[in-house]
C-alpha positions in Angstrom: 9.8 32.5 -50.4 11.3 31.6 -47.1 10.3 33.3 -43.9 12.8 35.6 -42.3 12.6 34.2 -38.8 12.9 30.7 -37.2 9.2 30.6 -36.1 8.0 31.2 -39.6 10.4 28.7 -41.2 9.3 26.0 -38.8 5.6 26.8 -39.6 4.8 27.7 -36.0 3.8 31.4 -36.4 0.1 30.3 -36.3 0.7 29.4 -32.6 1.9 32.9 -31.9 -1.2 34.4 -33.7 -3.4 32.1 -31.6 -1.6 33.6 -28.5 -2.3 37.1 -29.8 -5.9 36.3 -30.3 -6.3 34.9 -26.8 -4.7 38.1 -25.4 -7.2 40.2 -27.4 -10.0 38.1 -26.0 -8.8 38.6 -22.5 -8.5 42.4 -23.2 -12.1 42.3 -24.4 -13.2 40.6 -21.2 -11.5 43.3 -19.2 -13.0 46.1 -21.3 -16.5 44.6 -21.0 -16.0 44.2 -17.3 -15.0 47.9 -17.0 -17.9 49.1 -19.2 -20.6 46.9 -17.6 -19.1 47.2 -14.1 -19.3 43.5 -13.3 -17.1 44.1 -10.3 -14.1 42.1 -11.6 -15.9 38.9 -12.6 -15.0 38.9 -16.3 -11.5 40.3 -15.7 -10.9 37.5 -13.3 -12.2 34.9 -15.7 -10.1 36.4 -18.5 -7.0 36.4 -16.3 -7.6 32.8 -15.3 -8.0 31.8 -19.0 -4.7 33.6 -19.7 -2.8 31.8 -17.0 -4.4 28.4 -17.6 -4.1 28.3 -21.4 -1.9 31.0 -22.9 1.3 30.7 -20.8 1.6 26.9 -21.1 0.9 27.3 -24.8 3.9 29.4 -25.2 6.1 27.2 -23.0 5.0 23.8 -24.4 3.4 24.5 -27.8 6.4 25.8 -29.7 9.1 23.1 -30.2 12.2 22.8 -32.2 11.8 20.1 -35.0 15.5 19.2 -34.8 16.1 18.7 -31.0 12.5 18.7 -29.7 13.4 21.4 -27.2 11.2 24.3 -26.1 13.1 27.6 -26.8 10.5 29.9 -25.1 11.5 28.8 -21.6 15.2 29.2 -22.4 14.8 32.7 -23.7 12.6 33.7 -20.7 15.4 32.6 -18.3 18.2 34.2 -20.4 16.8 37.7 -21.1 15.0 40.5 -19.3 11.2 40.5 -19.7 11.5 43.5 -21.9 14.0 41.9 -24.2 12.8 38.4 -24.9 9.7 39.2 -27.0 11.8 41.0 -29.6 14.5 38.3 -29.5 11.9 35.5 -29.7 10.2 36.9 -32.8 13.5 37.7 -34.6 15.6 34.6 -33.7 17.2 33.0 -36.7 18.1 29.7 -35.0 16.9 27.5 -32.2 18.6 28.8 -29.1 18.9 25.2 -27.8 20.6 23.4 -30.7 21.3 26.0 -33.4 19.0 24.5 -36.0 18.2 27.2 -38.7 15.1 25.3 -40.1 16.3 25.8 -43.7 17.1 22.2 -44.5 14.6 19.5 -43.8 15.8 16.2 -42.4 15.7 13.3 -44.8 
């Protein structure tokens, strides 16, 4: 059965789940910091991990197999911050070249 969105059809959803996992880890750092009252140390470390690893992961990790482009950056520039996540996870084609990821290149 084919996936219903472009990320699934290009077998890149695992990258999104890795992003979600890292966000949960950062949330856990912040919660631990709040409960243990470490005065911002763990939250700062968690935020730094987010900035250093997670954001570049979304920009550079997900690529179109047809054109080699990185659609995440394009969507962030085209849409409001509240709109792009829903558009990103429901897109049917690469916003750069229009590849639908249904047919593999020979």
